[in-house]
N, C-alpha and C positions, 0 to 999 in steps of 0.2 A: 666888491668880491663876493660878498654875501648873497647878493640878488643872482649871481650864477649858480651858487650851489642850491639856492632854493628852487630855482626853474630846473635845474639838472633833477635834485630830488623829485620834483612833481613829473618830469619827462619819464624818469626811471619808473616810478610808481605807476603812473599811466600806462607806460608800455608792458609793465609785468601785468596788470590787470587785464589789458587787451590780449596779451598772450594766453593767459589762464582762460579767459572766455573762449577764445577762439580754439584752444585745445580741448576745453569741454565739448564744445559744438562738434568738433572734427571726431572726436571719440565715440560720440553718440551715432553720427552718421556713418562712420566706419567700423562700428563694433562689429564683432564677429557674428552677430545674431542677423539672420535675413530679414528681407523687408517684411514679409509675413509675420516673423516673430515680433520684429519692432512694432508693427501695426497692432498685432495682438496684445503687447505689452501696454502700449498706449491706450487701447480699447479697455483694458481691465482697469487700468489706473483711472480712466474717465468714468467707468462703471462705479467703482470704489468711491470716489469723489462724489458722484452722484448720490449714492446712498447714503454717505456721511451728511452731505446736504440736506436730503430728505429727513434724515433722522434729527437733524438740527433743528429744521423746520417743525416736524412734528412736536417736538419737545418745547419749542417755543410757542406753539400753538395751544398745546396743553396748558402751560403755564399763564398764557394770555386768557384762556377761557377760566382758570381757576381766579385770576384777578378780577375778571368782569362778574364773576358770581359773587365773589366778596364784596365788590363795589355795589352790586345790586342789592345784597343782604344789609349793608351798612346804610344804603340810601333809605332802604323801605324801614329800617328801625329809626333813622333821624326823621323821616315822615311821620312816622307813628308817634314818636315823641313830641314833635312840633304839633300834631294835631290834638295830643293830649292836653299841651300847654294852652293852645288856643281855646280848647273847651274849658278849662279850668278859668281861663280869664273871662270868658263870656259869662260862664256862672258867677263869678265875682262881680262883674258889672250889673247882671241882672239883680242879684241880691241887694247891691247898692242902690239900685233903682227903686226897688221894692221898699227897702227901707226909708228912703228919701219920700217916697209916696206916702208911705203910713205916717212918717214924722209931719208931712204936709197936711194930711187929713186930720191928725190928731190935733193940730194947733187950730184947725178951723172950728 
């Protein structure tokens, strides 16, 4: 018996949703506005949506440019630090070789 109630509830809910959607669509189609007015409203809405999309794109593009600039700066800083590190290690190695050469000459 509970299966009948579940199916019945589903059918009633589905019918209600279909009726609501149909009513909305018919309301838009048969609204007191003329076809010209309806097309004008649709056009205005499309333009507004397009403008919002363009603004959103421009905002995202600006943020991306900022992010790219920061990445470039950080990369440059990292490369400079790495270059300094390598130069220091090269100097240390060179000094150790000189010291080793001097010690080798002093023993002879």
